[in-house]
N, C-alpha and C positions, 0 to 999 in steps of 0.2 A: 320518732316519726312526727311530722308536722302536717296536719290536714289543711289544705287550701280550699277544698270544695268537696261537698258530699250532698248530693241532691237526687231525689227521685224526679223523673221526667214523665209527664203524661204520655201514654201510648196513643198514637194517632188513630189506629184502627178502633180502639175502645171508645175514643171520643166521637168518632164518626157514627158508630153503632148507637151511642146514646143520643147524639145531637140530631141526626138526620130525620128521625120520625117527627121531631118538632119543627124542623125547618123546611122539609119537603112535603108537599101534599101526598096523601096516600095514592099509590099507583104511579108516582113520579119516577122518571128515569134519572138515575144518578151515575156519574162517573167520577172516580177518584184515582189519583196516582200517589202511591206511598212507597216507603222503603221497607218492604216485607216480602217474605217468600210466598210462593203460589199457594201452599197449603193454608196458611193463615188468612190470605186474602179470600180464598174460596169459603172458609168458615165464616168470615165476616159477611160475605154476600148472602149466605144462608140465614144468618141471624137477622139481617135487614129484610130479607124476603119474608121472614116470619112476622115482620112488623109492617108489611105492605109496601116496602121500598124495593124497586127493581134496580139493583146496583151492579155495576161492573167496576171492579177494583183492580187496577193495573200497577205494574212496577214503574216507579220513577227512575229506576236505575236500568240502563240499557233497554229502553222500551221497545225498540225494533226487534231485538233478539227475543224478548219475551212475547211479542206479538206472534212471531213465527212458531215459537214453542207452544203457546197456549191457545192460539186462535186459528192456526192454519194446518190443515192435514198435509204434512210434508210429503208422504208417499204419493199423493195424487198430483204433484206438481210436474209440469214440463218446462215452463219458462218463468223467470222472475225478473222484473225490472224494478230497481229502487232508485228514486231521485232523493238524495239526501240534502239536508239544509246546509247552507253556507252562510254563516252569520258574522257580522262585523266584529263581534266581541270574542270570536273563537278562531282557532287555527282553521284554515280552509279545509283540512282533512279531518277535523275533529269528529264530525258525525259519520264519516266513512269508517274511521277507526272504531267509533263506538258501536258500529254494526258488527264488528269482529266477534266471533269467528263464523259469521253467517255463511260466508262462501264455502267453508269446510262442511258446515251442517247441511248444505244443499248439494252435496256430491251427486253427480248424475243429473242435475237440473241445470239448464242453461240460465246463468245469472249474470246480470250486468248492474253496475253501480254508476250512477251519473250525478254530477253536481246539479243541485236544484236551486231554489231561491232562498231568501233569507227567512222565510216563515219557519216556525218551529214545528214542522210536520215533515215526515217522510211520505212521499207519494209512492205507493206500491202497486204494481200491476202484476197480476197472477194469471197464468194460463195453465189449466189443468190438462191431464192426459186425455180426458174425454172431450177436449175442445172448448170447454166453458172458460170464460174469462171474468175477471172481477178487478175492481180498483178500490184501494183503501187509502185513507189518510191516517197515518199513525202519528199521534201527537207525541212530541218530545218535550215534556214540561221542564223548562229552564227559565231562569231569570238573570239578567245582568246584575252584578253586585260588585262592590269594591271589597276585595279580600284583605286579609291581615297585613299584606305587604303594600297596600295602596293601589294595587293593580286591578283594573276592570276585568272581570272574568264572567263567563257565562256558565252557570252551574245548575245541575239538576235540582229540582225542588218538588215538594208535594204540591198537589193541585186538586181542586174540587170544582166539578160542574154539576149544577142542578138544572135540568131542562124543564121548561114549563113557565107558568105565569110568574113565579118568583125565581127567575133565573139567577144562577150564580156561576161565575166563571173566573176563578181567582187562585192565586198561589196560596198555599198554606204551609206553615212551618211544621215539619214532622219532628218526632223525637230524635231522629237521626241527625237532622240539621241542628236541633237545639243543643244536643250533647256537644257537637263540634263547636258551636258558637260559644257556649258557656265555658268550655275548657280554654279557648283562646282568650276570652275576656278576662278570666281569672288570672291566667298566667301572665298575660301582658300587663295587667294592672297591679301585679305584685311588686313591692319595692325590693328588687334584687340586690341593689348595691353594686359594689365593685370589689375586687377584680374577678375575672373568670378563674376557675369554674365557680358557678353560683350554688351548686348542689352536688351531692354524690349521685343520687338517683331521683329523677322526677318521674313518678309512676302515675299513669292515668289508667284507671280501671273503669271500663264501660260495659254495661250489660244491656244487650239489645235483643229484641225478638227476632225470630226467623232462623233459618239454617242455610248452610251452603247447598247449592244445587249443581250437581255435576252435569256437564253438557254432552258427554259422550264423544268428545273430540280431544285427543291428546290429554293434557293436564288442565284443560279449561274448566273453570268452575265459576258460577255466579256467587260471589261471596261478599256480602255487605260488611261482614266483620273484618275481612282482610282489607277492603277498600278504606274503611274507617281507620284502621291501624295506620295505613300508609298516609292518609290525609293528616291524621293527628301528629304522627312522627315528623314528617317533613315540614308541616306548617309550624310546629313549635320550634324546630331547628331553624327555620327561616326567620321566625320572630326574634330569636336570640342572636342570629347572625346580623340582622339589621340593627338590633340594639347595640351591638358592638361597633356599628359604623361600617360594616363590611358589605360588599356586593353580595347578592343572593347566591351567586355561583362560587363564592369563597368557601373552601372546605377547611379553613383553619380555626373556626370558632370553637371555643372550649367551654360550653355552658355546663357540661356534666352529662351523665347518661340519661337519655330520655327513653322511657319504657311504656308504650301504650299496650295495655292488655285488654283486648276486646273479646267478649264472650257472649254466647247466646244464652238467654234465660227466658223462661216463660213468665216469670214475675215481672212487675212493673220495671220499665227501663230505669237505670240508675247510673250515675257517674260520680267518681271520686278522683281527686287529684291530691297526691301526697308527696312529701319529701321524705326519702327513706335512706337508710345506710346502704353501703355497697354489699354485694354478694360475692363470695369468694369461691364457692364450689362449682360443680358441674353435674348435671343429671347423669345417672349411669347410662352408658351406651354399650351394647354388646360388642365384644371383640370380634373383628372380621378378618378373614384371610385377606391380606393386602391386595393381592392380584385380582380377587373377585369380590371385593367389598361392594355390597349392595345398598349401603347407607353411609352417612358420614361417620368418621372415626371419632373415638373419644380422644381428649387431650392426652390421657394416660397412654393410649396406644401410639399416638403420634410420637411421644417422647421415647417409647420403647423402640419404635422403628428407626428413629434417629440414632439412638445408641448403637444399634446393630450396624450402622454404616461405618462406624469408626471415624477417625480423623479428629481435627481440632474442634473443640466445642465452642460455639458462639452462644452468648447468653445476654439477654436484656430483661427488663421487668415491665409489666403493664401497670397501669394506674391502680388496678385492684389487687396487685401483688402476684399475678400469675407470671410464670416464666415464659419468655419468648426465646425459644431454643432453635439453634441451627448447627450446622456442621460445615467445616472447611477442609477440603482435601486438595493439596497441591499436586500438579502433574505437568507433563511437557506440552500438552495441547493448549491452545488459547483458552483463557479462563472465561467461565460464564457464571452468572448468578441466577439461581432459580428461587423465586419466592411465590408463595400462595397464601390464601387466607388473609389478605390485606383487608378484605371485606368479610366479616365473620359469617355472613349468611350465604357464602358462595363456596360450597364444600368440595366440589369435584377436583379443583386444583390442588387441594391438600393431598389427596390420594395420588393424583397424577404426578405431583412433585416428588413424592416419596418413591413411587415406582420408577420414575426416571433416574432418581439419585441412586437407587439400588443397582440399576444397570450400569451407570457411570462408575460406581464404586468398584465394580468388577473389572474395570479397564485400568491397567496400571498407569497409563499416560493421561487419564482424564484429569482435568483441572476445574474444580467447581466449588461453589458454596451453595447451600440450600437452607432456606428458612420456610418450613411448610405451613406454619400458622403465625402470621405476623400480628394478628389481632386476637389474642386468646380471650379477652374480655367480651368482645362481640361474638366470638365463636361460642362461648359458654352461654351467653344470653340467648343466642339463636337456638341452642340445644334445649334450653328451658322452655322457651316460648313454643317450640315444636311439640312439646308434650301435650299441649291443649289443641294445637292446630298444626299437625304435621305437614299439611299440604299448603300452608301459607308461606309467603316469601319472607316475612318478618324483617323488614329493613331496619328495625331498631337495632339489629345486630350488625348492621353494615359498618358503622364507625366505632371508634374506641369508646371507652368509658369516660373520656374527656368530652366526647362528642365530635371530635375532628377525624380527618382521614389520615391514616398512617402515612400514606404517600404524599400528603400535602403539608405535613408538619414542618414548620419553618423556624422554630425557635425552641429554646430550652424551656422546661425539662424535656429531653428527647424520649425518655421511656422506650416504647416499642421500636421507634425508628432507629435507636442506637444499634440494634442487631443488623439492620440493613447497611448502615454506615460502616460498621466494623467489617462486614463481609466484603464490601467493595474495597476497603483499605487493604485487607489481607490478600485478596485475590487479584486486584487490578483488573477486574472483569471489564471487557468492552461490549459484552452482550448481556442484557438483563432479560430473562424470561419471567414475566409477571403473569401468573396464571389466575384467571378470573372466571366468574360465571355471571349470569343475569337471569331474570325470571323466565321460567319455563311456561308460564301462562301470562295472560294479559295483566299489565300493571296500570292501575288507574288511581286517580285522586279526584273523585267525582265532585267534591264540594269546593274545589279550587280550580275549576276549569277542565276537569276530567283527565287530560293528558298529564303525565308526571313532569312537573316543571323542572327544567334542567336536564331531563333524561328522555326526551321524546323519541330518540332513536331506539330506545329499549322498551317501548310501550308494549309491543307484541313480539313474540319470538320469530327469529329468521335463521335459525341454525347456528352452527359453530362459526364464529366471526373472528377475524384477525385484525389487530391494529399494530402497525409498525411506526414507531416514533424514532426519528434519527436526526443527528446533527446535519446541518446543511452540507458540510464537506463529505458526508457519507451518502449523499443522495443516490449516486450511481450504484454503489455497493448495496444500499438498502433495496433499491428496485430489483436488482438481480436476486437478492436474498429472498424477497417476497415471492417473486415468480417461481423460484425453485422450491420454496417451502410449500406453497399451495399445490404445486405439481405433485410433490410427494404425498401430501395429505389427500389429494384426489385419487390416490391409489387405494384408499381404504373404502371398500364397497359399502359397509354399513354407514359410514359417515356420509358418503355421497347420497345414498337413499334418504337418509334423515334430512340432510340439508335441502335436497330438491323438494321434498314434501313440505317443509316449513316455508321455503321461499315462495312456493306456489300460493299458499294462503296469504303470506305477507304481501305479495304483489297485489292481490285482490283488494286488500284493505289499507294499503299505504300508498298506492299509486306507483309512479315511476320510482325506481330505486335511486337513492341518493349516494350510492357507493358502487364500486365495481365488484364483479364476481369472477374470480379466477379459479378454474378447475372445480367449480361448484362450491367455492369457499368465498363468502362475502368479506371484503377487506376495506381498510382505510390505511393510507400512508401519509404521515404528517411530519414535516420538518419542524424541529423544536430544539434549539440550541440550549434551552434551559435544563434539559435532561442531564443527569449526572454521568451517564455513560453514552457513548455515541450511537448505540443501537439498542432499542428496547422493543421487545415483542410482547404484546398484551393479547392473551387468548381470552375468548368469551364464549363459554358453552352455556346454553340455557339449562342450568342445573338447579336453580332454586326450586325446591319442592319435589325433586325427582328421587325415585328409589328403584330398586330392582335392576332389571336389565338395562334400563336407560341410564341409571347411575353408573353402571359398569362401562357402558359405551362412553359416557362423559369423561371419566377419569382415564380411560384407555386412549381417547383422542388427545387429552391433555398430555399424557405421557409421550405419545408419538410426536406431538408437536414439539415438545421440549428436546427429545432426542434428535429429531431431524434438524432442528435449529442448531443444536450443538455441532452436529456433523457439518452442516453447511457453513457455519461460522468458521470452523477450522479450514475447510476447503477454500473459502474466499480469502482467508488470511494468507494461505500458501500462495494463492495466485495474485495477491495484491502487489 
């Protein structure tokens, strides 16, 4: 192990409690915005009150949502109007998305969201059921800054206001921001040398105060730990991507496995950065009946389910030495390839692929190859990180232990990708079903502009989503295929109810839809002659962090999508 950083970081709330009695006159009114949960902010307010300071301590993260949760009696509301900021350094919809999921929390209340001016305030008009009205200005503490990529971003920050003769109105760096800054400084300043990969595992351990706060809507949760994990992981990956001379959206960089571990602790905040050896095991996961699995499967169970299918074994190896297993079964029907687990933190496709393969294996004429976990290293990391935070999305498990995307790998050594290449060679498949998932709750990167760079479409959930990529010559067939596939999926009543509910909230916080919706299924269709097969169907169920009945729905929909696609592919081939 090599330690690159090991530092304690002063806690902002503790500094404020110590500092304010000396800086603010007794009886002064103070406002501050910090990255802490409500319980700790209330405790600090009481401590300051005991020293003669009237303080209101608010959240710097999602301030409008916290305003409604902490300062507005929601049951009394009849109408709400919100004018959100539109700032030159932010996406025009940034602050509308940052208000998510307020529209869902205000069920039964007439609510509208309107673009406002460039000032960093939400203007909020409230009308209560008794006819009383009030107007508020809700401050959104942000400051423009140049991030690690050289891009100008508008990012949330701590803030302090002292009202009175010795007035203060200024940004303050919180421990949350300091931890992020120090990690990027140390990693970017380290002499990494060449070539890639630079390390086996780069592990960032951060201990921060506060706790997750459930919102009572779907799987939404105010989680500073999760947001910091996302910012650290993708920012470090971007730094190494740029170091290799690649564009930020290039997914072929191979720095090694980046592992942020962010935990809550009552002790002083602390951050360490270390270079460590690879891990080869997987945390124990209980065996689940495949058809009703209410949580992700273990790699051991995936292997057993594959063996039960019979057929020719496909095998490749991951960077950390795990097997990438698949099965090929020839038949008379047009061949298809089913893959899942390309991104290790998207688990519903794994179960859906196995359930679909089980049904296809019972048909003597079915012709298919299946690889249910293409990225076992990421899958195992996701399982380990989920022990501490089972309801976090853990995008550190998204890519391989090299740090690249299995689907984007373009050079040797092939490792995991070799299984997909062999499956295509054996089967000659012209349809690839690539089963994916995405976050079941909001995905943010607050310290680098809030929206997840490169993935704004997936910032908030919008139900089960289909993407069809096709060769230009297959355009007409792909259009017919998508129309019929969505029609079949639209016959699943549980899916329709789920998608309608999610799309309603999505529309409120994302504005006009940037994609069509067919039979209650949002879609994209993209011509792409670079794809190795002429027709690729990518499924996207919001499965990251879900368990229980919703996980069962997720993999059931994945299975139905795969089976319907196989049947339609055969029918279209006959009519071609």
